[in-house]
PLY file of the C-alpha trace (Angstrom):
ply
format ascii 1.0
element vertex 85
property float x
property float y
property float z
element edge 84
property int vertex1
property int vertex2
end_header
-7.15 -11.09 -18.34
-5.92 -7.51 -18.21
-5.38 -5.53 -21.39
-3.05 -2.79 -22.57
-5.99 -0.39 -22.16
-6.36 -1.49 -18.50
-2.66 -0.83 -17.97
-2.87 2.65 -19.49
-6.01 3.51 -17.49
-4.58 2.38 -14.13
-1.25 4.10 -14.80
-3.04 7.35 -15.61
-5.44 7.01 -12.66
-2.43 6.61 -10.37
-0.70 9.66 -11.83
2.28 7.45 -12.66
2.76 6.84 -8.90
2.86 3.61 -6.95
-0.60 3.25 -5.43
0.93 1.86 -2.22
3.94 4.14 -1.51
3.01 7.01 -3.86
6.54 6.98 -5.32
6.60 8.49 -8.83
7.92 6.45 -11.76
10.60 9.09 -12.37
11.97 8.44 -8.87
12.70 4.79 -9.75
14.53 4.80 -13.09
16.01 1.30 -12.83
12.87 -0.84 -12.38
9.62 -0.86 -14.31
6.34 -0.33 -12.51
3.74 -3.12 -12.64
0.02 -3.49 -13.10
-0.92 -5.78 -10.26
-3.95 -7.27 -8.58
-4.75 -5.85 -5.12
-6.43 -9.16 -4.27
-4.70 -11.90 -6.24
-6.79 -13.97 -8.63
-5.89 -17.08 -6.62
-7.69 -15.48 -3.66
-10.80 -14.60 -5.67
-9.64 -11.23 -7.02
-10.87 -10.08 -10.41
-9.48 -8.13 -13.34
-11.90 -5.27 -12.58
-10.21 -1.87 -12.57
-10.90 -1.30 -8.87
-8.87 -4.44 -8.09
-5.87 -3.32 -10.15
-3.08 -1.10 -8.85
-0.05 0.61 -10.34
2.82 -0.67 -8.25
6.52 0.04 -7.97
8.87 -2.92 -8.23
9.52 -3.01 -4.48
5.86 -3.11 -3.49
4.97 -5.65 -6.15
7.82 -7.95 -5.18
7.18 -7.70 -1.45
3.44 -8.23 -1.77
3.39 -11.22 -4.12
-0.02 -12.93 -3.94
-0.46 -12.22 -0.24
-3.42 -10.37 1.24
-1.40 -9.05 4.18
2.13 -7.89 4.91
4.23 -6.64 7.78
3.97 -2.93 8.51
7.49 -1.48 8.30
6.89 0.94 11.18
5.01 -1.17 13.74
6.22 -4.63 12.70
2.62 -5.89 12.90
0.67 -7.79 10.25
-1.61 -5.53 8.26
-3.87 -5.78 5.21
-2.29 -4.39 2.05
-4.46 -1.63 0.62
-3.70 0.80 -2.12
-3.85 4.50 -1.31
-7.39 5.80 -1.57
-9.03 2.44 -0.74
0 1
1 2
2 3
3 4
4 5
5 6
6 7
7 8
8 9
9 10
10 11
11 12
12 13
13 14
14 15
15 16
16 17
17 18
18 19
19 20
20 21
21 22
22 23
23 24
24 25
25 26
26 27
27 28
28 29
29 30
30 31
31 32
32 33
33 34
34 35
35 36
36 37
37 38
38 39
39 40
40 41
41 42
42 43
43 44
44 45
45 46
46 47
47 48
48 49
49 50
50 51
51 52
52 53
53 54
54 55
55 56
56 57
57 58
58 59
59 60
60 61
61 62
62 63
63 64
64 65
65 66
66 67
67 68
68 69
69 70
70 71
71 72
72 73
73 74
74 75
75 76
76 77
77 78
78 79
79 80
80 81
81 82
82 83
83 84
């Protein structure tokens, strides 16, 4: 289970930016950012800090528990990785 300390650490590590799109929190005033699992627990992901990402609402909602998504540019399936992975 993640803690408030985990949330603060990941938010600070990310510089208050989505770790997928790099959008800053201040650029999205209407939706809260989320602490989310890069690899969902249901797929064997852990609560370790390197498996947690600071995510904007759009990325978190589009990813869900999936390990892959559709690349917006190429239209091809791709693994979802946070920036810096």
